[in-house]
C-alpha positions as CSV (number, residue, x, y, z in Angstrom):
1,X,32.2,7.2,-23.7
2,X,34.6,7.6,-20.8
3,X,36.3,4.7,-18.5
4,X,36.8,5.8,-15.2
5,X,37.9,4.7,-11.6
6,X,35.8,5.8,-8.9
7,X,35.0,4.4,-6.2
8,X,31.8,2.1,-5.6
9,X,30.8,3.7,-2.4
10,X,30.9,6.8,-4.2
11,X,27.2,8.4,-4.5
12,X,26.0,10.0,-7.6
13,X,25.4,14.0,-7.8
14,X,22.6,15.8,-7.6
15,X,22.5,16.5,-11.5
16,X,24.1,13.2,-11.9
17,X,22.0,10.9,-14.2
18,X,22.7,7.2,-13.5
19,X,21.7,3.6,-14.7
20,X,23.3,0.6,-13.1
21,X,22.4,-2.9,-13.7
22,X,22.9,-6.0,-11.4
23,X,23.2,-9.7,-12.3
24,X,23.4,-12.5,-13.0
25,X,22.3,-13.7,-9.4
26,X,19.1,-14.9,-9.9
27,X,17.9,-12.5,-12.6
28,X,18.7,-8.8,-12.8
29,X,18.2,-6.1,-11.5
30,X,18.6,-1.7,-12.1
31,X,19.1,1.1,-9.9
32,X,18.4,4.8,-11.7
33,X,19.3,7.4,-10.2
34,X,17.3,10.7,-11.8
35,X,19.0,13.5,-10.1
36,X,18.3,15.4,-6.6
37,X,18.8,12.0,-4.9
38,X,15.3,10.8,-6.7
39,X,15.3,6.4,-7.1
40,X,13.7,4.2,-9.3
41,X,14.4,0.3,-9.2
42,X,13.4,-2.1,-12.0
43,X,13.1,-6.2,-11.1
44,X,15.0,-7.9,-8.8
45,X,17.8,-10.2,-7.8
46,X,19.2,-12.3,-5.3
47,X,22.9,-13.1,-4.8
48,X,22.2,-17.3,-3.9
49,X,25.6,-17.4,-1.9
50,X,24.8,-14.8,0.5
51,X,21.3,-14.0,-0.3
52,X,22.3,-10.6,-0.3
53,X,19.6,-8.0,-2.3
54,X,22.3,-6.3,-4.6
55,X,20.3,-3.1,-4.9
56,X,19.9,-2.9,-1.4
57,X,23.2,-3.8,-0.3
58,X,23.9,-1.0,-3.6
59,X,22.2,1.8,-1.3
60,X,23.1,0.9,2.1
61,X,27.1,1.4,0.4
62,X,26.7,4.7,-1.5
63,X,24.1,6.4,1.6
64,X,20.7,6.0,-0.1
65,X,17.9,5.7,2.3
66,X,15.7,3.7,0.5
67,X,12.4,4.3,2.5
68,X,12.7,7.8,1.7
69,X,14.4,8.2,-1.6
70,X,13.0,5.7,-4.3
71,X,9.8,6.6,-5.9
72,X,9.1,3.5,-7.8
73,X,9.8,-0.1,-7.9
74,X,8.6,-1.6,-10.9
75,X,8.6,-5.5,-11.6
76,X,8.6,-5.7,-15.1
77,X,6.7,-9.5,-16.1
78,X,6.2,-12.5,-13.8
79,X,9.4,-14.5,-14.7
80,X,11.5,-16.0,-11.7
81,X,14.5,-14.7,-12.7
82,X,12.9,-11.0,-12.5
83,X,11.0,-10.7,-9.1
84,X,12.8,-12.6,-7.1
85,X,13.2,-10.6,-3.7
86,X,11.0,-7.8,-5.2
87,X,8.9,-8.2,-2.2
88,X,11.7,-7.1,0.1
89,X,12.8,-4.7,-1.7
90,X,9.1,-3.1,-1.8
91,X,9.4,-3.1,1.7
92,X,12.5,-1.5,2.1
93,X,11.1,1.2,-0.3
94,X,8.4,2.6,2.0
95,X,7.3,5.3,0.5
96,X,7.9,4.4,-3.1
97,X,4.7,3.1,-5.8
98,X,5.0,-0.4,-7.3
99,X,4.4,-0.2,-10.9
100,X,3.3,-3.7,-12.5
101,X,2.1,-4.8,-16.1
102,X,-2.3,-4.6,-16.0
103,X,-1.5,-7.4,-18.8
104,X,-1.6,-10.2,-15.7
105,X,-0.6,-13.6,-16.3
106,X,-2.3,-16.6,-13.9
107,X,0.6,-16.3,-11.3
108,X,0.0,-12.6,-10.9
109,X,-4.1,-12.7,-11.0
110,X,-4.2,-15.8,-8.3
111,X,-1.6,-14.7,-6.0
112,X,-4.0,-11.9,-5.0
113,X,-7.0,-14.5,-5.0
114,X,-7.9,-17.2,-2.7
115,X,-7.3,-20.1,-4.8
116,X,-8.5,-23.8,-4.7
117,X,-5.4,-26.9,-4.3
118,X,-5.7,-28.1,-8.3
119,X,-4.8,-24.3,-8.9
120,X,-2.3,-23.5,-6.3
121,X,-0.3,-26.7,-7.3
122,X,0.2,-25.2,-11.2
123,X,1.4,-21.8,-10.0
124,X,4.8,-21.4,-9.7
125,X,5.7,-21.0,-5.8
126,X,8.6,-18.5,-6.4
127,X,6.4,-15.7,-8.5
128,X,3.3,-16.7,-6.2
129,X,5.1,-16.1,-2.9
130,X,6.7,-12.7,-3.6
131,X,3.5,-11.2,-5.6
132,X,1.1,-12.2,-2.4
133,X,4.0,-10.1,-0.4
134,X,3.8,-7.4,-2.6
135,X,-0.3,-7.6,-2.3
136,X,-0.3,-7.4,1.3
137,X,2.2,-4.9,1.8
138,X,0.2,-2.3,-0.8
139,X,-3.2,-3.1,1.0
140,X,-1.5,-2.6,4.4
141,X,-0.3,0.7,2.7
142,X,-3.2,2.5,2.5
143,X,-4.3,5.7,0.3
144,X,-1.7,8.3,-0.5
145,X,-2.2,12.2,0.6
146,X,-3.8,12.7,-2.5
147,X,-6.3,9.4,-2.4
148,X,-3.9,7.4,-4.2
149,X,-2.7,3.8,-3.6
150,X,0.4,2.0,-3.6
151,X,0.2,0.1,-6.7
152,X,0.6,1.8,-10.2
153,X,-0.7,-0.1,-13.8
154,X,2.1,0.5,-16.5
155,X,0.1,1.3,-19.6
156,X,1.8,2.2,-23.3
157,X,2.5,6.2,-22.9
158,X,1.2,6.3,-19.2
159,X,3.4,8.7,-17.1
160,X,4.5,6.9,-13.9
161,X,6.4,9.6,-12.3
162,X,7.8,13.3,-13.3
163,X,9.5,15.8,-11.4
164,X,9.2,19.5,-12.8
165,X,12.3,21.6,-13.1
166,X,13.5,23.8,-10.5
167,X,16.3,26.8,-10.1
168,X,18.6,24.0,-9.5
169,X,17.6,20.5,-10.9
170,X,16.3,19.5,-14.3
171,X,13.2,17.8,-15.0
172,X,12.7,13.9,-15.1
173,X,9.9,11.9,-15.9
174,X,9.4,7.5,-16.6
175,X,7.4,7.1,-18.8
176,X,5.6,3.5,-19.7
177,X,6.3,2.2,-23.1
178,X,4.7,-1.2,-22.9
179,X,2.7,-3.4,-22.4
180,X,-0.1,-2.0,-25.2
181,X,-4.3,-2.1,-25.1
182,X,-3.9,-5.6,-27.6
183,X,-1.6,-6.9,-25.1
184,X,-3.7,-6.3,-22.1
185,X,-6.6,-7.6,-24.5
186,X,-4.6,-10.6,-25.3
187,X,-3.6,-11.6,-21.7
188,X,-7.0,-11.5,-20.5
189,X,-8.1,-14.0,-23.3
190,X,-5.3,-16.1,-22.0
191,X,-6.0,-16.1,-18.4
192,X,-10.0,-17.2,-19.2
193,X,-8.6,-19.9,-21.2
194,X,-6.3,-21.0,-18.4
195,X,-8.7,-20.9,-16.2
196,X,-11.6,-22.1,-17.6
197,X,-10.9,-26.2,-17.5
198,X,-8.6,-26.8,-14.9
199,X,-8.9,-30.9,-14.6
200,X,-7.6,-30.6,-18.5
201,X,-4.6,-28.4,-18.1
202,X,-0.6,-29.4,-17.8
203,X,0.6,-26.2,-16.9
204,X,-1.7,-23.0,-15.4
205,X,0.2,-20.5,-17.4
206,X,-0.7,-20.3,-21.3
207,X,0.9,-16.8,-21.8
208,X,4.7,-15.7,-22.1
209,X,4.9,-13.1,-19.4
210,X,7.5,-11.6,-21.7
211,X,4.8,-10.8,-24.1
212,X,3.5,-8.1,-21.4
213,X,6.6,-6.6,-19.9
214,X,7.1,-3.3,-19.2
215,X,10.1,-1.4,-21.1
216,X,10.6,1.8,-19.7
217,X,11.4,5.8,-20.8
218,X,13.4,7.3,-18.6
219,X,14.4,10.9,-19.1
220,X,16.6,13.7,-17.1
221,X,17.1,16.8,-18.2
222,X,18.0,16.6,-21.5
223,X,18.9,13.2,-21.7
224,X,17.6,9.9,-22.0
225,X,17.5,5.8,-21.4
226,X,15.5,3.0,-22.8
227,X,14.9,0.3,-20.4
228,X,13.8,-2.2,-22.3
229,X,12.6,-5.5,-19.7
230,X,12.4,-8.4,-21.5
231,X,10.1,-6.8,-23.9
232,X,9.9,-9.3,-27.3
233,X,8.8,-7.7,-31.2
234,X,5.7,-9.4,-30.5
235,X,2.6,-10.1,-32.8
236,X,1.1,-7.2,-34.6
237,X,-0.2,-4.3,-32.1
238,X,1.9,-5.7,-29.0
239,X,5.8,-6.0,-28.5
240,X,8.1,-3.2,-29.8
241,X,6.2,-3.2,-32.8
242,X,3.6,-1.3,-30.6
243,X,5.9,0.5,-29.1
244,X,7.3,1.9,-32.1
245,X,3.7,2.7,-33.5
246,X,3.1,4.5,-30.3
247,X,6.3,6.1,-28.8
248,X,8.2,9.5,-30.6
249,X,10.6,10.9,-28.1
250,X,11.9,14.9,-28.7
251,X,15.0,13.3,-29.0
252,X,17.0,9.7,-28.9
253,X,18.0,7.7,-26.2
254,X,22.2,7.4,-25.6
255,X,21.8,4.7,-23.0
256,X,19.6,1.1,-24.0
257,X,19.0,-1.7,-21.5
258,X,19.0,-4.7,-24.3
259,X,16.0,-6.5,-23.9
260,X,15.4,-10.3,-23.1
261,X,19.4,-10.4,-22.1
262,X,20.3,-9.4,-25.7
263,X,18.2,-12.5,-27.3
264,X,17.5,-11.9,-31.1
265,X,13.5,-12.4,-30.0
266,X,13.7,-9.1,-28.7
267,X,15.4,-7.2,-31.3
268,X,13.4,-5.1,-34.0
269,X,15.9,-2.9,-36.2
270,X,13.4,0.0,-36.0
271,X,14.4,0.8,-32.1
272,X,17.9,1.1,-32.7
273,X,16.8,3.5,-35.6
274,X,13.9,5.2,-34.3
275,X,14.4,5.6,-29.9
276,X,18.2,5.4,-30.0
277,X,20.8,7.3,-31.0
278,X,23.5,6.7,-33.7
279,X,25.9,4.5,-31.4
280,X,24.4,4.1,-27.6
281,X,25.8,2.3,-25.0
282,X,24.5,-0.7,-24.3
283,X,24.1,-2.6,-20.8
284,X,22.5,-5.9,-19.9
285,X,22.2,-8.5,-17.7
286,X,23.1,-12.5,-19.0
287,X,20.5,-15.4,-18.6
288,X,22.1,-18.8,-18.2
289,X,19.9,-21.8,-17.3
290,X,21.1,-25.1,-18.3
291,X,22.2,-25.0,-22.1
292,X,20.7,-21.9,-22.8
293,X,23.0,-18.7,-22.3
294,X,22.2,-15.7,-23.8
295,X,23.3,-13.8,-24.7
296,X,24.7,-15.4,-27.7
297,X,27.7,-15.1,-29.8
298,X,25.6,-14.0,-32.7
299,X,23.6,-12.0,-30.0
300,X,26.9,-10.3,-28.7
301,X,28.2,-9.3,-32.9
302,X,24.6,-8.1,-33.3
303,X,24.7,-5.8,-30.2
304,X,28.3,-4.3,-30.6
305,X,27.7,-3.7,-34.8
306,X,25.1,-1.3,-33.0
307,X,26.4,0.4,-30.3
308,X,29.3,1.9,-29.4
309,X,29.9,-0.3,-26.1
310,X,28.1,-2.9,-24.5
311,X,28.7,-4.1,-21.1
312,X,27.0,-7.1,-19.4
313,X,27.0,-7.3,-15.4
314,X,28.5,-10.9,-16.1
315,X,29.8,-13.2,-18.7
316,X,26.9,-15.8,-20.2
317,X,29.0,-18.4,-19.6
318,X,29.2,-20.9,-16.5
319,X,31.2,-19.7,-13.6
320,X,34.6,-21.8,-13.0
321,X,33.5,-24.3,-10.9
322,X,34.8,-23.4,-7.2
323,X,36.7,-26.5,-5.6
324,X,33.4,-27.2,-3.2
325,X,31.6,-27.8,-6.9
326,X,34.2,-30.0,-7.6
327,X,34.4,-32.2,-4.8
328,X,30.6,-32.2,-5.1
329,X,31.0,-33.4,-9.0
330,X,33.7,-36.5,-7.9
331,X,31.4,-37.8,-5.1
332,X,27.7,-37.4,-7.5
333,X,29.5,-38.7,-10.2
334,X,27.3,-41.2,-12.2
335,X,24.4,-40.2,-9.9
336,X,24.1,-36.5,-11.3
337,X,24.7,-34.8,-14.1
338,X,25.7,-31.2,-14.5
339,X,26.6,-30.2,-11.2
340,X,27.3,-26.1,-11.3
341,X,27.7,-23.2,-9.6
342,X,23.8,-22.0,-9.0
343,X,24.3,-18.4,-10.7
344,X,27.5,-16.7,-9.6
345,X,28.4,-13.6,-8.1
346,X,26.3,-10.3,-9.0
347,X,28.6,-8.3,-11.1
348,X,27.6,-4.3,-11.9
349,X,27.6,-2.4,-14.4
350,X,27.3,1.7,-13.7
351,X,26.5,4.4,-16.2
352,X,26.7,8.0,-15.2
353,X,26.1,11.2,-16.8
354,X,26.2,14.7,-15.0
355,X,25.1,17.8,-16.6
356,X,28.4,19.1,-18.1
357,X,29.7,15.6,-19.3
358,X,29.9,14.9,-23.1
359,X,29.1,11.4,-22.9
360,X,28.3,8.6,-20.2
361,X,31.3,7.6,-18.0
362,X,31.5,4.1,-17.4
363,X,32.2,1.6,-14.5
364,X,32.9,-2.1,-13.8
365,X,32.0,-4.0,-10.8
366,X,33.4,-7.4,-11.0
367,X,32.6,-9.8,-12.7
368,X,31.1,-6.9,-14.9
369,X,32.9,-6.9,-18.5
370,X,32.9,-5.1,-22.0
371,X,31.2,-7.7,-24.9
372,X,33.9,-7.4,-27.7
């Protein structure tokens, strides 16, 4: 692993594999270059102060035409911190396919149908709005030249996109690692039980979307990256246990987007030993919500012990309050508690590796940092 000082607006070369992670904003987002100007995006976030989408701003900065160069827009699961702004991202990526899990939660399912007021009131508004916009866009785009629609379902071991090798460019492909058939069946059971008795429930969603999250295996040439989304270890037949049982890569991944913000609930030792190189580079976006801050110090120690280096798009600690927030604290003293900046600035960790490079080149853009 090397650290280089490269201008943030310098685009990757045609033979460069890039994985950039952005956060914390409201959530996390990834932009992945698979050589030859082909990009995919994974999840979405919005900078809370400016409402700017960091991936779209980054594409503009480096000269990427999202409408022509983005092949897939992947929404790994229906949590607010992974879908904020994703409909805008898909709208800008007008030639891309949208990828999601077929293991639907109630919010995703009901966003595409007319629901009565009782059900509507129990849906998370942000998730509902993002998915309704996506459904509208997918239907509006119709079918492509091969007769296929713009929405793909991620199922374990399904190839979502691939490009064969040419005389000047290495092959590339994107493979879904989850959800498993068992996870899909479980989601349908949860969905049915959650909708059966509307008047008897306090909340609509009975299932945790993390259980059905879409993890990805991404290859360019002889290099691979494992993008873990928020997938957890799971019960038998689900989660990382199912991935280990089904995925047999020809070579280990040298870069790991750590699942679920580094949480121990998403850590399965077999993933490190069977899917990753001996000392991979690990990247993540933090999670901050009230008293919950990920990764914890114990999480960081575990990740550092398993990696050659660990990088985060921002600290898991709440940012230092601005003068405006300090004034608000003073004004609201005795009325409101824990007045904070909503999410802080969005940082970026950029990993690049070209054909002749011995290792990944890492670049950090504030407030990104290396975790020790």
